[in-house]
N, C-alpha and C positions, 0 to 999 in steps of 0.2 A: 710575338711583338707588340708593343703598347702603342695603339693608335694615336697620331698626333692629328690635332684639330686645327689647320689654318684658318686665319681670319677670315671671314665672309667679306667677299670683295663686290662692290655695285660701282659699273661705270655708265655714265649718262651724256649724251651728246644730244645736240638739236642744231637745227639750221634752218633760217626763215627768210623769205623774201616777200616782199609787200609792194605794191605799186598804186599809186593815188590815181583814179581813174576820172577825179572830177565829179562836180555836183554833189561832192558829199560823200561820194563813193570811193571803195578801195578794195582791193582783191589780193588775198597772201596765199601762201602755201608754205609747209613747214615739212621737215623730217624730223622724226626723234626716235631715238634708239636708245636701248641700254642693255648691258651685260650682268650676269650674276654669276659669280662664281665662288668654289668652296661652300656651297650650300649645304646644310644639314640633310642627310637622307639615310634611310635603314637600307641595309643591303641583304638580301637572303643569301645566308652562305651555305644553308644544310638542306636546300630543296633537292628533290629527285630530278633526273633529266626524264624527258618524256618517254613513255613508255605504256604498255598495252594495260598495266594493273595501278590502280591509283596509289599514290606515293604512302598513304596510311596504311596498306595492305601488303607491301614489298615486305620480305624478308630482310634481317639486318645483313645477309650475306648476299642479298641481291646486287650483283655489280652494275645495275642501273639504280641502286637505291641511294640513301644517303652518304655522304662522303666520312661523315663521323655517326655510325649508328648508335653511339651512346647518347648522342643527344637528339631533340626534337626536330622536327621538320621545320618549326617555326623560328629555330634560331637564326637570330639576325645580329649583326652588329653594326654600330654607327659608324658613318662616313661622311666626309666633308666633300664628296665627289659631285654634289647636285650642281646643275647649270640651268641657266634659263638666257633668253634670247628674245628680244622683243623689237620690233620694228613699226613704225607708223609713218603713214603719209598723209597729211590733212591739207584741205584746201578751204578756205574761207571767203564768202563775199559778206560787204558790210555795207549798208546805208546808214549814215549819222542822221539824227535826228534834223530833219530839214522841211518844210513845206507841210508839216504836220504828219510827216511818217518816218518811221525808224524800222530798218530791216535787217536782219542778220541771218546767214545760213552758213551751215560748214559741214563738210562730209570727210570722214577718216577712214582710211583702209589701214588695218592692223592685222599682225600675225605674232603669236607669242608660241615659241618652242621653248620646251623645257622637260626635263627629267628629274623627278624629286624621290618618287616613291618607289618603294620596293614591290617586285612582284610577289603574289600570292604563291607560297610554296604547295599548298595543296590544290587550288583549282586552276592556276596557272603555272606548271611547272616550267623549268628552264629547258630551253628547246637543244642547247648543245651541252656536251659533258664538259662544262668550261666553269669552275665553281668561281672564276674570278670574273663571272659578268656582273656589271652593273645592275641589270635588271630586265626580266624579260620583256617588260613593257614600257621600258624607257622609250621616250617620243624623239626620234631622231629624224628629222626631216618631215615630220607631222606635226600640224598646228596643235596646240594644247587648248584644253576645254577652259571656259570662262573667261575669254576674250573674243568676242563677235567680231567677225572679220569686216564687217562693213556697218556703219554707223553715221547717221544723217541727221542734223539737228536744224532748226529754225525757231525764229521768233520774230515778232513784229509789234509794233505800236503805231496806230493810226487814230489822229486826231480828227474828229469829224468837223467840217468847217461850216460849224453852225452858231451862232452866236454874236455876240460884240467882238469886233476885231477880225470877224471873219468874213467870207465872201458871200455867205448867207445867212441871213437874219440879224445882218448887223444893227438894225433899227427896233428890234424886238424891245418888249418892255422889262422891267425887273423880275415880274413872275414868270415870263417867258424865258429869259435868261437863267434864272435859277432851276428852271424844270428841264429845258431843252439844250442850255448853251455847255460848250466846255467838254462835250462827252468825247471818252477816248476808247478804242477797242483794241485789245491785246490779245495775244494767243501765242503759243510756243508747242514744239511738237518733236517727236523723235521717232526716227523708223531704223530700225536695226536687224541684222540677221540673226539667227537663232544659234543656240550653243551646238558644239558638234555632238554626233551622234555615233555610238558604237553599239553596232548590231550584234547581238548575242543570242543565246539560248540558256535557259536554266538546267538542261541536262548534256552530260558529256556525248559527243557526237562523233568523236575521233579516237582512235586507238592510242592516245596519249597519256592516258591515266587521268585526265583533268575530268572534274565532275560538272564542269561549264565548259562552253565552248564560244570562241569569238568567229566572225567570217574572216576570211581572207581578203586582203586589201590589195587590188591589182592596179 
């Protein structure tokens, strides 16, 4: 049959609450989410199921071998079955510039779930004799890499109260004003968690025919 490729779809929504705390300050909280559907991906269709012999070394007649022996194990077909799901909760505190000080800080907790890539039919064989599997490494219920779970930002501007019009040095001369007056200190920073790490070895350690191994996750 000829594959059909439906149009990729993206859905996004958000909800925000804000409260004025007085004294030029406010606090807000937001929820942001989006979904991706019908994303393009490659699906391994001719990989071997797990077995004691590497897929490349199995005979064409091996019942645990390729579904179509006349084709290579790297045979894949395009599919529009990729999906993604993103959720984020954000909290922000802001002090607008007043009395020489501006300050803003925000924190976001985010999770990205997705599966888009096909498994490697050589080093990561399918775990069941089911040729319709989307992928052996599809991420269902596990966070995808590339999206830190925790992100904290802050920035500030502080005007030093020194010079004409300020509570300190209001009577200094032109030279003192030019040298010391109206200075500001500003800064910004970010702290965030690292990317997700998949533990593995460069050698096959299990009787699956795989040439590399990944740890079990419990």
